[in-house]
C-alpha positions in Angstrom: 0.0 0.0 0.0 2.9 2.4 0.8 4.2 1.9 -2.8 0.8 2.8 -4.3 0.6 6.0 -2.2 4.1 6.9 -3.3 3.2 6.5 -7.0 0.0 8.5 -6.6 1.8 11.3 -4.8 4.5 11.3 -7.5 1.9 11.5 -10.3 0.1 14.3 -8.6 3.3 16.3 -8.1 4.1 15.9 -11.8 0.6 17.1 -12.8 0.9 20.1 -10.6 4.3 21.0 -12.1 3.0 20.7 -15.7 0.0 22.8 -14.8 2.3 25.5 -13.3 4.5 25.5 -16.4 1.4 25.8 -18.7 0.1 28.7 -16.6 3.4 30.5 -16.8 3.5 30.0 -20.6 0.0 31.3 -20.9 0.9 34.3 -18.8 4.0 35.1 -20.9 2.0 34.7 -24.2 -0.8 37.0 -22.8 1.8 39.5 -21.7 3.3 39.5 -25.1 0.0 40.1 -26.8 -0.9 43.0 -24.4 2.5 44.5 -24.9 2.1 44.3 -28.6 -1.3 46.0 -28.4 0.1 48.8 -26.2 3.1 49.5 -28.4 1.6 49.0 -31.9 1.0 52.4 -33.5 -2.6 53.3 -34.3 -3.7 53.0 -38.0 -3.3 56.1 -40.2 -6.6 57.9 -40.5 -7.6 59.4 -43.8 -10.4 62.0 -44.4 -12.9 62.1 -47.2 -13.5 65.7 -47.9 -16.2 66.2 -50.6 -16.6 69.3 -52.7 -14.9 72.4 -51.4 -17.2 74.9 -53.1 -20.7 74.4 -54.6 -21.8 78.1 -54.9 -22.5 77.6 -58.7 -25.1 74.9 -58.2 -28.5 76.2 -59.5 -32.0 75.1 -58.7 -32.9 75.9 -55.1 -35.5 74.0 -53.1 -38.0 75.1 -50.4 -38.2 71.5 -49.2 -36.7 70.1 -46.0 -34.7 67.0 -46.9 -33.8 64.2 -44.6 -30.6 62.3 -45.3 -30.4 58.9 -43.5 -27.1 57.0 -43.4 -26.5 55.3 -46.7 -26.9 51.5 -46.9 -23.9 49.4 -47.9 -22.8 45.8 -48.0 -20.9 44.7 -44.9 -17.5 44.8 -46.7 -18.1 48.6 -47.2 -19.8 49.2 -43.9 -16.5 49.7 -42.2 -13.7 52.2 -41.4 -11.3 50.2 -43.6 -10.3 51.2 -47.1 -11.3 48.5 -49.6 -9.1 47.3 -52.5 -10.2 44.9 -55.2 -7.7 42.7 -57.0 -9.5 40.5 -59.5 -12.1 38.6 -57.6 -10.4 39.3 -54.2 -11.6 42.1 -52.0 -9.2 43.1 -49.2 -8.2 46.2 -47.2 -5.1 48.3 -46.9 -3.3 47.5 -43.7 -2.8 50.2 -41.0 -5.2 52.6 -42.8 -8.8 53.7 -42.0 -11.4 56.4 -42.5 -12.3 58.8 -39.7 -15.6 56.9 -39.2 -17.5 54.0 -40.9 -17.9 54.8 -44.6 -21.7 55.2 -44.6 -21.5 57.8 -41.8 -18.7 59.7 -43.5 -20.6 59.7 -46.8 -23.8 60.8 -45.0 -21.9 63.8 -43.5 -20.4 64.8 -46.8 -23.8 64.7 -48.6 -25.3 67.0 -45.9 -22.3 69.3 -46.1 -22.6 69.4 -49.9 -26.2 70.5 -49.7 -25.3 73.2 -47.1 -22.5 74.5 -49.3 -24.9 75.2 -52.2 -27.0 77.5 -50.0 -29.9 76.4 -52.2 -31.7 74.0 -49.8 -34.2 75.2 -47.2 -33.0 72.6 -44.6 -31.1 69.3 -44.8 -30.3 67.1 -41.8 -30.1 63.6 -40.2 -32.8 61.6 -38.5 -33.6 63.0 -35.0 -32.7 66.6 -35.8 -36.2 67.9 -35.7 -36.9 68.6 -39.4 -40.4 68.9 -40.7 -39.6 66.4 -43.5 -40.8 66.8 -47.0 -38.4 64.4 -48.8 -36.0 61.7 -47.9 -32.8 61.1 -49.9 -32.2 57.4 -49.7 -28.8 56.3 -50.9 -26.9 53.0 -51.3 -23.1 52.8 -51.6 -22.5 50.3 -54.3 -18.8 50.8 -54.9 -16.2 52.8 -52.9 -12.6 51.7 -53.2 -9.6 51.0 -55.4 -9.8 48.6 -58.3 -6.3 47.3 -59.2 -5.3 47.1 -62.8 -4.3 43.9 -64.6 -1.3 42.1 -63.3 1.8 44.0 -64.3 0.0 47.3 -65.0 1.2 50.5 -63.4 -2.0 51.6 -61.6 -5.7 51.2 -61.1 -8.9 53.1 -60.6 -10.6 54.8 -57.6 -14.3 54.0 -58.0 -17.3 55.6 -56.3 -20.8 54.5 -57.2 -23.9 55.6 -55.2 -27.5 55.0 -56.1 -30.1 57.6 -54.9 -33.8 57.6 -54.5 -35.8 60.7 -53.7 -38.9 59.8 -51.7 -41.8 62.0 -50.8 -42.1 61.6 -47.1 -45.8 62.3 -46.9 -46.8 59.7 -49.5 -43.9 57.3 -49.3 -43.7 57.4 -53.1 -40.3 57.4 -54.8 -40.4 60.4 -57.2 -36.9 59.9 -58.8 -34.1 57.4 -59.0 -30.5 57.6 -60.4 -27.1 56.0 -60.0 -24.1 58.3 -59.8 -20.6 56.9 -60.7 -17.2 58.3 -61.0 -13.9 56.7 -61.9 -10.5 58.3 -61.3 -7.1 56.9 -62.4 -4.7 56.2 -59.6 -1.0 55.6 -60.3 0.2 54.2 -57.0 -1.3 51.2 -55.2 -1.1 52.7 -51.7 -3.6 54.2 -49.2 -2.6 57.9 -49.6 -2.8 57.8 -53.4 -6.1 55.8 -53.4 -7.8 58.2 -50.9 -6.7 61.1 -53.0 -8.4 59.5 -56.0 -11.5 58.6 -54.0 -11.8 62.2 -52.9 -11.8 63.4 -56.6 -14.4 60.7 -57.5 -16.6 61.6 -54.5 -16.4 65.3 -55.4 -17.8 64.5 -58.9 -20.5 62.2 -57.5 -21.7 64.6 -54.9 -21.9 67.6 -57.3 -24.1 65.6 -59.6 -26.2 64.1 -56.8 -26.9 67.4 -55.1 -27.8 69.2 -58.3 -30.1 66.3 -59.3 -31.7 66.2 -55.8 -32.5 69.9 -55.7 -34.3 69.6 -59.1 -36.5 66.7 -57.7 -37.9 68.4 -54.6 
């Protein structure tokens, strides 16, 4: 019996030793992960600017226009900057927008209306507007499309579909898709965001002019 007790005690001691080693390894691994998170630099944040000046837009409106956040597929409903290479969609590492793409685009649409000085009132849900129309938008494309293998550059593409809906009747009074493509020479986040800003400028100018003529 004494021999059996000795073997059991020996096995128990060995199990406790292995458990202690495993716990220490887990602690070191966790410490390394935490240290990495604390020391890794934050992603570079890029701004989408929209048009700087829209004073020449004609066709004022007396309507109050609500601009909900645009809808988008999950791959675009993100702060990350999308890049398409053939059938593969990925993101630039260590690069992001200031907010999720739909929220940024919503803000730029509202600012574009305000810069025209042609709309009676434009705002987001919850801002107390007496709504006449809703501008419902969907972000279909917003990112960089790489060129063929071996080519020097690609294209920044922005495509937004828009529906103008009479808020009192729920009837869609107009629909249109706006698209702009801008050549980009370098396949990197700063160059692509610069191209996307040019494309977004074109789309918003057309979208706002069109919208004012439908209300």
